[in-house]
N, C-alpha and C positions, 0 to 999 in steps of 0.2 A: 503495502500499500504506501501509498504515497506519502512523505512525513510530513506535505504542509495542506493537505485535505482529509478532513474526515467528515463522515455520513454518518449519521443518528436519527434513530427514529425518537422523536419530543413532541410532547402536550405542550398544550400553551393554555397559559388559564391569566386568562385577557382581562387587565382593570378598565375600558374603555376602546374606544375605536384603537384601531394597528396599536396600546398599550398592555406593555404587557407589564403582566402581577407577579411574574414565576414560570420558569420552567421546567415540567418534569423529561429527563432525558432519559432513554433506557439504560438498560445495566450496560451492555455494549458495543462498542461503533458496525458497520455494517464491513464486509469483507470490500473493500478496491480490488480490480485485480489489475493490474501494468501490464498492458500487454505491449506495447513499445512509449517512448521518450515521453511523447507528447498527447497518446490514447489509452484510454482508463477503461474496463467492463466494470457495470454496479448489479446490480439484481436483484430488487425489492419488491418490498407483495401491496398491492392493494389495498388498502382499507386495510391499515395498520396500528395498533395498538403497543403501547408504553408500557413493557409488564416491570412493577414494581413487587414490594414484598408486601405491600398492602392492598396493593389492588390495582385494575387495567383500567389504560385509561386508549379513548381514540387519541392517532397521533402524526402527524406529518412526517418526512419525512425532510433533514436539516441538514446544511453544510455547513461545518467551523473549515474557515480560510485564514490563515496566519496572517495571508499577503495582505495586507492591509490597502494594497492599488489592487487588489485583482475584484473585477462587480461583475461574477458570475449570472451567469441568462442561460433560460432554458429559450432551445429551438423549434418553434411551433410552427411546422410546416413551409417551414426556409422563412422566418418572420425572427428576429433574436427579441425578447421579451427579458426586461432586469427582472432579477431576484428583491426579494423586501428582506433586509437587515433589518435583523431583532436582537434585542442583548438580555441575559436572561442577571436582574437584579441584584442575584443571592451570590452568580460568580464572576458576573461582569463579560461573561466568552458569550464571543459573538455568533452569531447561525442566518445561515442567510433560508426563507423558504420561498417559495413560491408568490408572487405579488396577485392574490387572486382581489375578488370584492368581500368586502365589508358586509355581514351578513348578520341582522338581529334574529334574536330566536323567538321573542318573547316582545310585548308591546310596551312595559317598562323600560328597554332598551338596558335591560340588565347584563343580560349573557348573551355576549354575540361570537361571531367566528370570523376567521381573513379567507375565508372558501378557498383549497384548492382542489379543484378539479383537475390538474391534470397530472396528477399520480393517483385519483383513484379511478384509473382505466387499466387495463389491460394488454401490454404490447410494447413499443420501444417507444424510448424518446434521447436527449441528447441532453447532457447541458455541456458550456461552455465555461471554463474559468480561465480568463486569457485564452493562450497558447493552448493550453489543452485539454482535449474531447474527451467528456464519458459520458461511451453508449451506456442505454438504463435497459435493464429488462424488465417490466413493471408481470408478477403475473398472479393466480392468486394462491390460498394456503393449499387448495386442493390439487393444483395442479402445476408442472415443473414446464418449462418451453417446450419441449419436444412434444411433449400433449396438447398444447395451445399449437400449438406450430399442424400436429395430425385433423387437428379440427378443426383449425384453419382451412384445409389441405380438402378436407370432405367438402366445403364448401367449394371451396374452385372448383373444383371434378363435381357440380352437378344438384351435389344435397342442397344449394340453394334454392334450383330449378324447383325439385320438389315444392319446397314452403311458399314459396312468390307464386309458385304456377297459379294461376286465374282459377281452374277443375282440380286442383290437386285436394288428397282428404285431407292432406295437414296445413293448410290456407284457411286465414280464418280476413273477416273481413274489420277492418278498422277506424274508429273516432279519427288519429289525426296522423297528418302525412307521415309526421316524424314519431318513430316508435322508440321510449331505448336507448335515442342517437343512431338507429337502422334511417336512415333515408335516402333519396337517390345517391346522391353523393356516394352511400357506405357499396350501395347497390352498384356503380361502378366500381368501383374498384374489385367486386366480387369476380366481375366479368373479364 
């Protein structure tokens, strides 16, 4: 693992919109594999949790970068999206997380979160730390990379036609044009 980048699941207790009260770190960092001098690989889980001795909390992936000059960014469909830097008030340690949209969870605006859609999916992602690129594969706890690739290959090999064919027994009417992220763009990718 590169000594200047640490990847860890963290849970953030917010004190207001983008104001950190406390950060709970997972017990161990995630393993970052060095492919070459400027190329890294990391495997993560969708919908992760931080495991502490007394409780388990919903989490997100965060990156601690020792260099103050590096502002990491996520590559989304060829677009560079800068990450959001937060500081743990207890330790003073800085973390970089996805800069999502703030969402209040109640009317009183007491509970809220910076929603991280990018990490809560299955598939590939990229983060750049200056000149270093980190390829990330995000999976569920029940499937590894090979399992997911097998499922996608089944869809590519005409299983999707059985589901989306108008006269198929597996077909169903839908109310919305987009269902759980499956839209016309997704279907074009399968073809």
